All heavy atoms as a GROMACS GRO file, in nm:
protein
  528
    1MET      N    1   2.855  -3.415   0.040
    1MET     CA    2   2.909  -3.281   0.032
    1MET      C    3   3.060  -3.278   0.057
    1MET      O    4   3.128  -3.194  -0.007
    1MET     CB    5   2.839  -3.190   0.132
    1MET     CG    6   2.870  -3.048   0.126
    1MET     SD    7   2.831  -2.972  -0.033
    1MET     CE    8   2.681  -2.899   0.004
    2LYS      N    9   3.111  -3.362   0.146
    2LYS     CA   10   3.254  -3.360   0.171
    2LYS      C   11   3.335  -3.400   0.041
    2LYS      O   12   3.433  -3.340   0.011
    2LYS     CB   13   3.291  -3.459   0.283
    2LYS     CG   14   3.432  -3.457   0.318
    2LYS     CD   15   3.460  -3.545   0.443
    2LYS     CE   16   3.605  -3.530   0.480
    2LYS     NZ   17   3.642  -3.613   0.591
    3THR      N   18   3.279  -3.498  -0.036
    3THR     CA   19   3.346  -3.533  -0.159
    3THR      C   20   3.350  -3.418  -0.258
    3THR      O   21   3.449  -3.395  -0.320
    3THR     CB   22   3.278  -3.658  -0.213
    3THR    OG1   23   3.281  -3.766  -0.122
    3THR    CG2   24   3.344  -3.700  -0.347
    4ASP      N   25   3.237  -3.352  -0.264
    4ASP     CA   26   3.231  -3.231  -0.352
    4ASP      C   27   3.330  -3.127  -0.310
    4ASP      O   28   3.393  -3.069  -0.401
    4ASP     CB   29   3.086  -3.165  -0.348
    4ASP     CG   30   2.982  -3.257  -0.406
    4ASP    OD1   31   3.023  -3.343  -0.479
    4ASP    OD2   32   2.868  -3.234  -0.380
    5ASN      N   33   3.350  -3.104  -0.184
    5ASN     CA   34   3.452  -3.002  -0.141
    5ASN      C   35   3.590  -3.046  -0.178
    5ASN      O   36   3.667  -2.962  -0.222
    5ASN     CB   37   3.442  -2.984   0.011
    5ASN     CG   38   3.320  -2.904   0.048
    5ASN    OD1   39   3.261  -2.828  -0.028
    5ASN    ND2   40   3.283  -2.920   0.181
    6ILE      N   41   3.622  -3.175  -0.168
    6ILE     CA   42   3.754  -3.224  -0.202
    6ILE      C   43   3.772  -3.209  -0.344
    6ILE      O   44   3.883  -3.166  -0.390
    6ILE     CB   45   3.766  -3.372  -0.149
    6ILE    CG1   46   3.769  -3.377  -0.003
    6ILE    CG2   47   3.893  -3.434  -0.209
    6ILE    CD1   48   3.759  -3.516   0.056
    7THR      N   49   3.675  -3.247  -0.429
    7THR     CA   50   3.689  -3.233  -0.574
    7THR      C   51   3.708  -3.084  -0.615
    7THR      O   52   3.799  -3.061  -0.694
    7THR     CB   53   3.561  -3.286  -0.641
    7THR    OG1   54   3.545  -3.425  -0.605
    7THR    CG2   55   3.574  -3.280  -0.790
    8LEU      N   56   3.630  -3.001  -0.558
    8LEU     CA   57   3.646  -2.852  -0.593
    8LEU      C   58   3.781  -2.799  -0.551
    8LEU      O   59   3.846  -2.725  -0.617
    8LEU     CB   60   3.537  -2.773  -0.529
    8LEU     CG   61   3.392  -2.792  -0.585
    8LEU    CD1   62   3.292  -2.725  -0.504
    8LEU    CD2   63   3.386  -2.754  -0.730
    9GLN      N   64   3.834  -2.842  -0.432
    9GLN     CA   65   3.964  -2.799  -0.389
    9GLN      C   66   4.072  -2.856  -0.479
    9GLN      O   67   4.167  -2.791  -0.513
    9GLN     CB   68   3.988  -2.852  -0.244
    9GLN     CG   69   3.909  -2.775  -0.140
    9GLN     CD   70   3.926  -2.832  -0.004
    9GLN    OE1   71   3.983  -2.947   0.013
    9GLN    NE2   72   3.884  -2.760   0.094
   10SER      N   73   4.053  -2.986  -0.524
   10SER     CA   74   4.150  -3.048  -0.617
   10SER      C   75   4.159  -2.978  -0.746
   10SER      O   76   4.267  -2.960  -0.801
   10SER     CB   77   4.114  -3.196  -0.641
   10SER     OG   78   4.117  -3.269  -0.516
   11ILE      N   79   4.041  -2.935  -0.798
   11ILE     CA   80   4.040  -2.859  -0.927
   11ILE      C   81   4.110  -2.725  -0.909
   11ILE      O   82   4.188  -2.687  -0.994
   11ILE     CB   83   3.895  -2.837  -0.971
   11ILE    CG1   84   3.830  -2.975  -1.010
   11ILE    CG2   85   3.888  -2.736  -1.087
   11ILE    CD1   86   3.688  -2.966  -1.035
   12GLY      N   87   4.087  -2.658  -0.797
   12GLY     CA   88   4.159  -2.537  -0.767
   12GLY      C   89   4.310  -2.552  -0.761
   12GLY      O   90   4.388  -2.473  -0.821
   13GLU      N   91   4.354  -2.655  -0.692
   13GLU     CA   92   4.497  -2.678  -0.673
   13GLU      C   93   4.558  -2.716  -0.808
   13GLU      O   94   4.671  -2.668  -0.839
   13GLU     CB   95   4.519  -2.797  -0.572
   13GLU     CG   96   4.482  -2.756  -0.432
   13GLU     CD   97   4.475  -2.873  -0.332
   13GLU    OE1   98   4.503  -2.989  -0.375
   13GLU    OE2   99   4.443  -2.849  -0.219
   14ALA      N  100   4.491  -2.798  -0.884
   14ALA     CA  101   4.542  -2.831  -1.022
   14ALA      C  102   4.549  -2.715  -1.110
   14ALA      O  103   4.653  -2.701  -1.185
   14ALA     CB  104   4.452  -2.948  -1.083
   15THR      N  105   4.457  -2.624  -1.107
   15THR     CA  106   4.456  -2.504  -1.188
   15THR      C  107   4.574  -2.414  -1.143
   15THR      O  108   4.648  -2.364  -1.234
   15THR     CB  109   4.325  -2.432  -1.174
   15THR    OG1  110   4.217  -2.514  -1.218
   15THR    CG2  111   4.324  -2.303  -1.259
   16ARG      N  112   4.592  -2.400  -1.014
   16ARG     CA  113   4.702  -2.315  -0.966
   16ARG      C  114   4.836  -2.376  -1.002
   16ARG      O  115   4.929  -2.311  -1.037
   16ARG     CB  116   4.685  -2.297  -0.817
   16ARG     CG  117   4.572  -2.202  -0.788
   16ARG     CD  118   4.556  -2.179  -0.637
   16ARG     NE  119   4.429  -2.111  -0.614
   16ARG     CZ  120   4.315  -2.169  -0.574
   16ARG    NH1  121   4.322  -2.297  -0.543
   16ARG    NH2  122   4.208  -2.100  -0.555
   17ALA      N  123   4.848  -2.506  -1.002
   17ALA     CA  124   4.976  -2.571  -1.040
   17ALA      C  125   4.998  -2.546  -1.188
   17ALA      O  126   5.113  -2.530  -1.227
   17ALA     CB  127   4.962  -2.725  -1.013
   18ARG      N  128   4.897  -2.553  -1.269
   18ARG     CA  129   4.913  -2.526  -1.413
   18ARG      C  130   4.957  -2.382  -1.437
   18ARG      O  131   5.038  -2.356  -1.528
   18ARG     CB  132   4.784  -2.555  -1.491
   18ARG     CG  133   4.754  -2.702  -1.498
   18ARG     CD  134   4.622  -2.729  -1.560
   18ARG     NE  135   4.619  -2.691  -1.699
   18ARG     CZ  136   4.510  -2.673  -1.764
   18ARG    NH1  137   4.391  -2.703  -1.716
   18ARG    NH2  138   4.513  -2.642  -1.895
   19LEU      N  139   4.906  -2.293  -1.356
   19LEU     CA  140   4.946  -2.148  -1.371
   19LEU      C  141   5.092  -2.133  -1.328
   19LEU      O  142   5.156  -2.035  -1.378
   19LEU     CB  143   4.858  -2.065  -1.284
   19LEU     CG  144   4.713  -2.044  -1.341
   19LEU    CD1  145   4.634  -1.968  -1.234
   19LEU    CD2  146   4.708  -1.973  -1.473
   20ALA      N  147   5.137  -2.214  -1.245
   20ALA     CA  148   5.279  -2.199  -1.189
   20ALA      C  149   5.381  -2.249  -1.290
   20ALA      O  150   5.499  -2.223  -1.272
   20ALA     CB  151   5.292  -2.271  -1.058
   21LYS      N  152   5.336  -2.321  -1.388
   21LYS     CA  153   5.440  -2.372  -1.491
   21LYS      C  154   5.495  -2.260  -1.572
   21LYS      O  155   5.438  -2.148  -1.583
   21LYS     CB  156   5.366  -2.472  -1.586
   21LYS     CG  157   5.329  -2.596  -1.522
   21LYS     CD  158   5.263  -2.690  -1.620
   21LYS     CE  159   5.234  -2.827  -1.559
   21LYS     NZ  160   5.172  -2.913  -1.661
   22ASP      N  161   5.607  -2.287  -1.634
   22ASP     CA  162   5.674  -2.193  -1.725
   22ASP      C  163   5.584  -2.184  -1.852
   22ASP      O  164   5.552  -2.287  -1.913
   22ASP     CB  165   5.807  -2.237  -1.770
   22ASP     CG  166   5.889  -2.136  -1.843
   22ASP    OD1  167   5.869  -2.013  -1.821
   22ASP    OD2  168   5.963  -2.185  -1.933
   23GLN      N  169   5.539  -2.062  -1.886
   23GLN     CA  170   5.452  -2.037  -2.003
   23GLN      C  171   5.324  -2.120  -1.995
   23GLN      O  172   5.304  -2.202  -2.089
   23GLN     CB  173   5.530  -2.059  -2.131
   23GLN     CG  174   5.644  -1.968  -2.149
   23GLN     CD  175   5.727  -1.988  -2.278
   23GLN    OE1  176   5.704  -2.084  -2.350
   23GLN    NE2  177   5.810  -1.906  -2.311
   24PRO      N  178   5.240  -2.095  -1.900
   24PRO     CA  179   5.115  -2.174  -1.899
   24PRO      C  180   5.026  -2.134  -2.009
   24PRO      O  181   5.035  -2.035  -2.071
   24PRO     CB  182   5.056  -2.131  -1.767
   24PRO     CG  183   5.120  -2.006  -1.729
   24PRO     CD  184   5.258  -2.003  -1.790
   25ASP      N  185   4.934  -2.230  -2.044
   25ASP     CA  186   4.838  -2.210  -2.148
   25ASP      C  187   4.719  -2.131  -2.095
   25ASP      O  188   4.609  -2.187  -2.061
   25ASP     CB  189   4.788  -2.345  -2.206
   25ASP     CG  190   4.688  -2.329  -2.314
   25ASP    OD1  191   4.664  -2.222  -2.369
   25ASP    OD2  192   4.624  -2.431  -2.342
   26TYR      N  193   4.733  -1.998  -2.080
   26TYR     CA  194   4.630  -1.916  -2.022
   26TYR      C  195   4.498  -1.926  -2.104
   26TYR      O  196   4.392  -1.940  -2.043
   26TYR     CB  197   4.672  -1.773  -2.016
   26TYR     CG  198   4.787  -1.742  -1.926
   26TYR    CD1  199   4.909  -1.716  -1.969
   26TYR    CD2  200   4.770  -1.752  -1.786
   26TYR    CE1  201   5.016  -1.688  -1.888
   26TYR    CE2  202   4.876  -1.727  -1.700
   26TYR     CZ  203   5.004  -1.693  -1.749
   26TYR     OH  204   5.102  -1.667  -1.667
   27ARG      N  205   4.506  -1.924  -2.229
   27ARG     CA  206   4.385  -1.931  -2.318
   27ARG      C  207   4.313  -2.062  -2.290
   27ARG      O  208   4.191  -2.067  -2.270
   27ARG     CB  209   4.418  -1.915  -2.462
   27ARG     CG  210   4.302  -1.907  -2.553
   27ARG     CD  211   4.335  -1.883  -2.699
   27ARG     NE  212   4.432  -1.780  -2.718
   27ARG     CZ  213   4.405  -1.653  -2.732
   27ARG    NH1  214   4.281  -1.613  -2.728
   27ARG    NH2  215   4.503  -1.564  -2.756
   28GLY      N  216   4.381  -2.170  -2.285
   28GLY     CA  217   4.324  -2.306  -2.262
   28GLY      C  218   4.262  -2.314  -2.125
   28GLY      O  219   4.148  -2.367  -2.106
   29ILE      N  220   4.334  -2.262  -2.028
   29ILE     CA  221   4.281  -2.273  -1.886
   29ILE      C  222   4.156  -2.183  -1.868
   29ILE      O  223   4.061  -2.228  -1.810
   29ILE     CB  224   4.397  -2.231  -1.787
   29ILE    CG1  225   4.511  -2.327  -1.793
   29ILE    CG2  226   4.333  -2.224  -1.643
   29ILE    CD1  227   4.636  -2.278  -1.717
   30THR      N  228   4.165  -2.066  -1.931
   30THR     CA  229   4.050  -1.975  -1.926
   30THR      C  230   3.929  -2.044  -1.991
   30THR      O  231   3.814  -2.039  -1.942
   30THR     CB  232   4.084  -1.850  -1.997
   30THR    OG1  233   4.189  -1.784  -1.924
   30THR    CG2  234   3.966  -1.746  -1.990
   31SER      N  235   3.948  -2.103  -2.110
   31SER     CA  236   3.839  -2.170  -2.179
   31SER      C  237   3.784  -2.279  -2.095
   31SER      O  238   3.657  -2.299  -2.085
   31SER     CB  239   3.889  -2.222  -2.309
   31SER     OG  240   3.789  -2.292  -2.379
   32GLU      N  241   3.869  -2.362  -2.025
   32GLU     CA  242   3.819  -2.468  -1.944
   32GLU      C  243   3.743  -2.411  -1.826
   32GLU      O  244   3.638  -2.474  -1.792
   32GLU     CB  245   3.938  -2.551  -1.889
   32GLU     CG  246   4.002  -2.625  -1.993
   32GLU     CD  247   4.132  -2.691  -1.940
   32GLU    OE1  248   4.152  -2.698  -1.824
   32GLU    OE2  249   4.214  -2.739  -2.032
   33MET      N  250   3.783  -2.305  -1.768
   33MET     CA  251   3.708  -2.240  -1.658
   33MET      C  252   3.569  -2.200  -1.700
   33MET      O  253   3.469  -2.221  -1.631
   33MET     CB  254   3.786  -2.122  -1.595
   33MET     CG  255   3.914  -2.155  -1.528
   33MET     SD  256   3.893  -2.258  -1.383
   33MET     CE  257   3.946  -2.416  -1.446
   34LEU      N  258   3.558  -2.133  -1.820
   34LEU     CA  259   3.428  -2.095  -1.868
   34LEU      C  260   3.335  -2.217  -1.896
   34LEU      O  261   3.220  -2.209  -1.869
   34LEU     CB  262   3.445  -2.009  -1.990
   34LEU     CG  263   3.506  -1.872  -1.969
   34LEU    CD1  264   3.528  -1.804  -2.099
   34LEU    CD2  265   3.425  -1.789  -1.877
   35GLY      N  266   3.390  -2.318  -1.954
   35GLY     CA  267   3.318  -2.445  -1.969
   35GLY      C  268   3.275  -2.505  -1.843
   35GLY      O  269   3.154  -2.553  -1.827
   36ALA      N  270   3.360  -2.512  -1.744
   36ALA     CA  271   3.323  -2.567  -1.612
   36ALA      C  272   3.214  -2.484  -1.546
   36ALA      O  273   3.121  -2.541  -1.486
   36ALA     CB  274   3.447  -2.568  -1.524
   37LYS      N  275   3.218  -2.359  -1.564
   37LYS     CA  276   3.114  -2.270  -1.505
   37LYS      C  277   2.983  -2.297  -1.574
   37LYS      O  278   2.876  -2.313  -1.499
   37LYS     CB  279   3.150  -2.120  -1.520
   37LYS     CG  280   3.045  -2.030  -1.459
   37LYS     CD  281   3.074  -1.884  -1.478
   37LYS     CE  282   2.961  -1.800  -1.427
   37LYS     NZ  283   2.987  -1.656  -1.451
   38GLN      N  284   2.980  -2.304  -1.697
   38GLN     CA  285   2.852  -2.335  -1.771
   38GLN      C  286   2.800  -2.472  -1.732
   38GLN      O  287   2.678  -2.488  -1.711
   38GLN     CB  288   2.877  -2.336  -1.923
   38GLN     CG  289   2.905  -2.202  -1.979
   38GLN     CD  290   2.941  -2.202  -2.125
   38GLN    OE1  291   2.988  -2.304  -2.180
   38GLN    NE2  292   2.925  -2.090  -2.200
   39MET      N  293   2.888  -2.568  -1.711
   39MET     CA  294   2.841  -2.704  -1.667
   39MET      C  295   2.780  -2.695  -1.526
   39MET      O  296   2.676  -2.754  -1.500
   39MET     CB  297   2.956  -2.803  -1.670
   39MET     CG  298   2.912  -2.945  -1.640
   39MET     SD  299   3.045  -3.063  -1.639
   39MET     CE  300   3.109  -3.049  -1.801
   40ALA      N  301   2.849  -2.627  -1.437
   40ALA     CA  302   2.799  -2.617  -1.303
   40ALA      C  303   2.667  -2.540  -1.296
   40ALA      O  304   2.578  -2.589  -1.224
   40ALA     CB  305   2.908  -2.538  -1.215
   41LEU      N  306   2.654  -2.438  -1.372
   41LEU     CA  307   2.520  -2.371  -1.378
   41LEU      C  308   2.417  -2.456  -1.438
   41LEU      O  309   2.300  -2.456  -1.393
   41LEU     CB  310   2.537  -2.241  -1.457
   41LEU     CG  311   2.619  -2.126  -1.385
   41LEU    CD1  312   2.634  -2.011  -1.475
   41LEU    CD2  313   2.550  -2.090  -1.256
   42ALA      N  314   2.449  -2.532  -1.542
   42ALA     CA  315   2.352  -2.628  -1.603
   42ALA      C  316   2.306  -2.731  -1.504
   42ALA      O  317   2.191  -2.770  -1.506
   42ALA     CB  318   2.413  -2.695  -1.726
   43LEU      N  319   2.394  -2.769  -1.409
   43LEU     CA  320   2.362  -2.869  -1.315
   43LEU      C  321   2.294  -2.802  -1.189
   43LEU      O  322   2.253  -2.876  -1.095
   43LEU     CB  323   2.484  -2.944  -1.265
   43LEU     CG  324   2.544  -3.036  -1.378
   43LEU    CD1  325   2.685  -3.088  -1.327
   43LEU    CD2  326   2.448  -3.144  -1.410
   44GLY      N  327   2.281  -2.669  -1.189
   44GLY     CA  328   2.222  -2.598  -1.076
   44GLY      C  329   2.316  -2.585  -0.959
   44GLY      O  330   2.271  -2.557  -0.847
   45ASP      N  331   2.447  -2.599  -0.977
   45ASP     CA  332   2.542  -2.595  -0.867
   45ASP      C  333   2.604  -2.457  -0.862
   45ASP      O  334   2.709  -2.433  -0.919
   45ASP     CB  335   2.646  -2.700  -0.878
   45ASP     CG  336   2.738  -2.718  -0.759
   45ASP    OD1  337   2.735  -2.624  -0.673
   45ASP    OD2  338   2.803  -2.819  -0.747
   46HIS      N  339   2.540  -2.364  -0.798
   46HIS     CA  340   2.584  -2.227  -0.795
   46HIS      C  341   2.707  -2.210  -0.708
   46HIS      O  342   2.788  -2.121  -0.736
   46HIS     CB  343   2.469  -2.137  -0.741
   46HIS     CG  344   2.350  -2.138  -0.838
   46HIS    ND1  345   2.351  -2.073  -0.954
   46HIS    CD2  346   2.231  -2.203  -0.829
   46HIS    CE1  347   2.235  -2.090  -1.018
   46HIS    NE2  348   2.160  -2.174  -0.940
   47ARG      N  349   2.722  -2.293  -0.611
   47ARG     CA  350   2.848  -2.292  -0.529
   47ARG      C  351   2.970  -2.323  -0.616
   47ARG      O  352   3.071  -2.252  -0.607
   47ARG     CB  353   2.838  -2.387  -0.414
   47ARG     CG  354   2.944  -2.363  -0.300
   47ARG     CD  355   2.912  -2.456  -0.181
   47ARG     NE  356   3.028  -2.533  -0.148
   47ARG     CZ  357   3.060  -2.651  -0.200
   47ARG    NH1  358   2.978  -2.713  -0.277
   47ARG    NH2  359   3.170  -2.715  -0.170
   48ALA      N  360   2.959  -2.426  -0.696
   48ALA     CA  361   3.071  -2.463  -0.780
   48ALA      C  362   3.096  -2.361  -0.889
   48ALA      O  363   3.211  -2.321  -0.922
   48ALA     CB  364   3.040  -2.602  -0.847
   49ALA      N  365   2.991  -2.298  -0.936
   49ALA     CA  366   3.004  -2.192  -1.037
   49ALA      C  367   3.074  -2.074  -0.974
   49ALA      O  368   3.160  -2.014  -1.044
   49ALA     CB  369   2.864  -2.147  -1.091
   50ALA      N  370   3.049  -2.039  -0.850
   50ALA     CA  371   3.111  -1.929  -0.785
   50ALA      C  372   3.260  -1.960  -0.766
   50ALA      O  373   3.352  -1.873  -0.781
   50ALA     CB  374   3.049  -1.901  -0.652
   51LEU      N  375   3.296  -2.089  -0.737
   51LEU     CA  376   3.436  -2.121  -0.717
   51LEU      C  377   3.509  -2.110  -0.854
   51LEU      O  378   3.619  -2.056  -0.856
   51LEU     CB  379   3.459  -2.269  -0.670
   51LEU     CG  380   3.596  -2.320  -0.667
   51LEU    CD1  381   3.677  -2.243  -0.566
   51LEU    CD2  382   3.595  -2.471  -0.636
   52VAL      N  383   3.448  -2.157  -0.954
   52VAL     CA  384   3.502  -2.149  -1.089
   52VAL      C  385   3.521  -2.006  -1.129
   52VAL      O  386   3.618  -1.964  -1.191
   52VAL     CB  387   3.419  -2.226  -1.199
   52VAL    CG1  388   3.474  -2.200  -1.333
   52VAL    CG2  389   3.424  -2.375  -1.165
   53ASP      N  390   3.425  -1.920  -1.094
   53ASP     CA  391   3.441  -1.772  -1.115
   53ASP      C  392   3.566  -1.719  -1.049
   53ASP      O  393   3.646  -1.642  -1.110
   53ASP     CB  394   3.322  -1.695  -1.065
   53ASP     CG  395   3.222  -1.667  -1.175
   53ASP    OD1  396   3.252  -1.680  -1.294
   53ASP    OD2  397   3.104  -1.626  -1.136
   54ARG      N  398   3.591  -1.760  -0.927
   54ARG     CA  399   3.712  -1.713  -0.852
   54ARG      C  400   3.837  -1.763  -0.920
   54ARG      O  401   3.936  -1.695  -0.937
   54ARG     CB  402   3.707  -1.757  -0.707
   54ARG     CG  403   3.599  -1.679  -0.625
   54ARG     CD  404   3.620  -1.702  -0.477
   54ARG     NE  405   3.602  -1.835  -0.435
   54ARG     CZ  406   3.485  -1.895  -0.401
   54ARG    NH1  407   3.372  -1.830  -0.413
   54ARG    NH2  408   3.483  -2.018  -0.368
   55LEU      N  409   3.836  -1.894  -0.961
   55LEU     CA  410   3.950  -1.946  -1.033
   55LEU      C  411   3.977  -1.873  -1.167
   55LEU      O  412   4.087  -1.852  -1.205
   55LEU     CB  413   3.935  -2.097  -1.057
   55LEU     CG  414   3.942  -2.188  -0.934
   55LEU    CD1  415   3.903  -2.326  -0.971
   55LEU    CD2  416   4.081  -2.186  -0.881
   56HIS      N  417   3.866  -1.846  -1.234
   56HIS     CA  418   3.877  -1.776  -1.358
   56HIS      C  419   3.937  -1.641  -1.342
   56HIS      O  420   4.026  -1.591  -1.417
   56HIS     CB  421   3.740  -1.764  -1.425
   56HIS     CG  422   3.735  -1.694  -1.557
   56HIS    ND1  423   3.718  -1.555  -1.574
   56HIS    CD2  424   3.765  -1.738  -1.682
   56HIS    CE1  425   3.733  -1.525  -1.699
   56HIS    NE2  426   3.761  -1.636  -1.768
   57ALA      N  427   3.902  -1.571  -1.233
   57ALA     CA  428   3.955  -1.438  -1.194
   57ALA      C  429   4.106  -1.451  -1.173
   57ALA      O  430   4.187  -1.371  -1.207
   57ALA     CB  431   3.888  -1.384  -1.079
   58GLU      N  432   4.147  -1.562  -1.104
   58GLU     CA  433   4.292  -1.587  -1.081
   58GLU      C  434   4.366  -1.600  -1.207
   58GLU      O  435   4.473  -1.545  -1.230
   58GLU     CB  436   4.307  -1.709  -0.988
   58GLU     CG  437   4.277  -1.683  -0.845
   58GLU     CD  438   4.306  -1.809  -0.759
   58GLU    OE1  439   4.412  -1.873  -0.783
   58GLU    OE2  440   4.225  -1.842  -0.680
   59VAL      N  441   4.308  -1.679  -1.297
   59VAL     CA  442   4.374  -1.707  -1.430
   59VAL      C  443   4.386  -1.579  -1.504
   59VAL      O  444   4.490  -1.547  -1.563
   59VAL     CB  445   4.294  -1.813  -1.508
   59VAL    CG1  446   4.352  -1.831  -1.645
   59VAL    CG2  447   4.295  -1.944  -1.433
   60ALA      N  448   4.275  -1.501  -1.514
   60ALA     CA  449   4.273  -1.376  -1.593
   60ALA      C  450   4.380  -1.276  -1.529
   60ALA      O  451   4.448  -1.212  -1.604
   60ALA     CB  452   4.133  -1.318  -1.584
   61ALA      N  453   4.386  -1.273  -1.399
   61ALA     CA  454   4.487  -1.180  -1.341
   61ALA      C  455   4.626  -1.228  -1.372
   61ALA      O  456   4.715  -1.142  -1.402
   61ALA     CB  457   4.464  -1.175  -1.187
   62ALA      N  458   4.652  -1.355  -1.360
   62ALA     CA  459   4.789  -1.410  -1.392
   62ALA      C  460   4.822  -1.382  -1.543
   62ALA      O  461   4.933  -1.345  -1.573
   62ALA     CB  462   4.791  -1.557  -1.360
   63TRP      N  463   4.722  -1.402  -1.631
   63TRP     CA  464   4.740  -1.382  -1.771
   63TRP      C  465   4.778  -1.230  -1.794
   63TRP      O  466   4.869  -1.196  -1.869
   63TRP     CB  467   4.617  -1.416  -1.847
   63TRP     CG  468   4.634  -1.432  -1.999
   63TRP    CD1  469   4.743  -1.410  -2.068
   63TRP    CD2  470   4.530  -1.477  -2.083
   63TRP    NE1  471   4.717  -1.435  -2.204
   63TRP    CE2  472   4.588  -1.476  -2.211
   63TRP    CE3  473   4.401  -1.515  -2.073
   63TRP    CZ2  474   4.517  -1.510  -2.328
   63TRP    CZ3  475   4.329  -1.551  -2.183
   63TRP    CH2  476   4.387  -1.551  -2.310
   64GLN      N  477   4.703  -1.141  -1.735
   64GLN     CA  478   4.722  -1.002  -1.742
   64GLN      C  479   4.861  -0.960  -1.693
   64GLN      O  480   4.935  -0.884  -1.757
   64GLN     CB  481   4.608  -0.917  -1.664
   64GLN     CG  482   4.630  -0.768  -1.682
   64GLN     CD  483   4.609  -0.725  -1.825
   64GLN    OE1  484   4.532  -0.774  -1.904
   64GLN    NE2  485   4.687  -0.621  -1.866
   65GLU      N  486   4.896  -1.022  -1.583
   65GLU     CA  487   5.029  -0.991  -1.521
   65GLU      C  488   5.140  -1.039  -1.612
   65GLU      O  489   5.247  -0.969  -1.623
   65GLU     CB  490   5.041  -1.057  -1.384
   65GLU     CG  491   5.167  -1.019  -1.316
   65GLU     CD  492   5.178  -1.084  -1.174
   65GLU    OE1  493   5.072  -1.093  -1.109
   65GLU    OE2  494   5.289  -1.120  -1.130
   66SER      N  495   5.119  -1.151  -1.679
   66SER     CA  496   5.222  -1.204  -1.768
   66SER      C  497   5.247  -1.109  -1.886
   66SER      O  498   5.357  -1.100  -1.940
   66SER     CB  499   5.181  -1.340  -1.823
   66SER     OG  500   5.088  -1.335  -1.923
   67HIS      N  501   5.144  -1.036  -1.927
   67HIS     CA  502   5.157  -0.935  -2.029
   67HIS      C  503   5.235  -0.812  -1.982
   67HIS      O  504   5.304  -0.752  -2.065
   67HIS     CB  505   5.022  -0.895  -2.090
   67HIS     CG  506   4.956  -1.001  -2.176
   67HIS    ND1  507   5.013  -1.044  -2.299
   67HIS    CD2  508   4.848  -1.068  -2.157
   67HIS    CE1  509   4.936  -1.131  -2.346
   67HIS    NE2  510   4.836  -1.155  -2.269
   68THR      N  511   5.220  -0.777  -1.860
   68THR     CA  512   5.291  -0.660  -1.808
   68THR      C  513   5.424  -0.687  -1.761
   68THR      O  514   5.514  -0.593  -1.763
   68THR     CB  515   5.207  -0.593  -1.693
   68THR    OG1  516   5.193  -0.686  -1.592
   68THR    CG2  517   5.072  -0.550  -1.740
   69THR      N  518   5.459  -0.810  -1.724
   69THR     CA  519   5.591  -0.845  -1.675
   69THR      C  520   5.673  -0.912  -1.778
   69THR      O  521   5.792  -0.930  -1.763
   69THR     CB  522   5.589  -0.923  -1.544
   69THR    OG1  523   5.519  -1.046  -1.575
   69THR    CG2  524   5.516  -0.849  -1.436
   70GLY      N  525   5.607  -0.978  -1.878
   70GLY     CA  526   5.684  -1.052  -1.969
   70GLY      C  527   5.705  -0.986  -2.095
   70GLY      O  528   5.786  -0.977  -2.173
   0.00000   0.00000   0.00000
């Protein structure tokens, strides 16, 4: 379980780092998050799916904000 937590945290950190770049690929990141959620659900890992949902919400919010500020 500890390894799973580290992996999930690493994915979150990597996603946030990608969002912090100049002109991030919101569409690509969003697509990856949806795929990751589907994979987590297929594996029966509802905790991971919930984390991916939160990350997806962060990406969607950042994408929306980029449209209003950019």
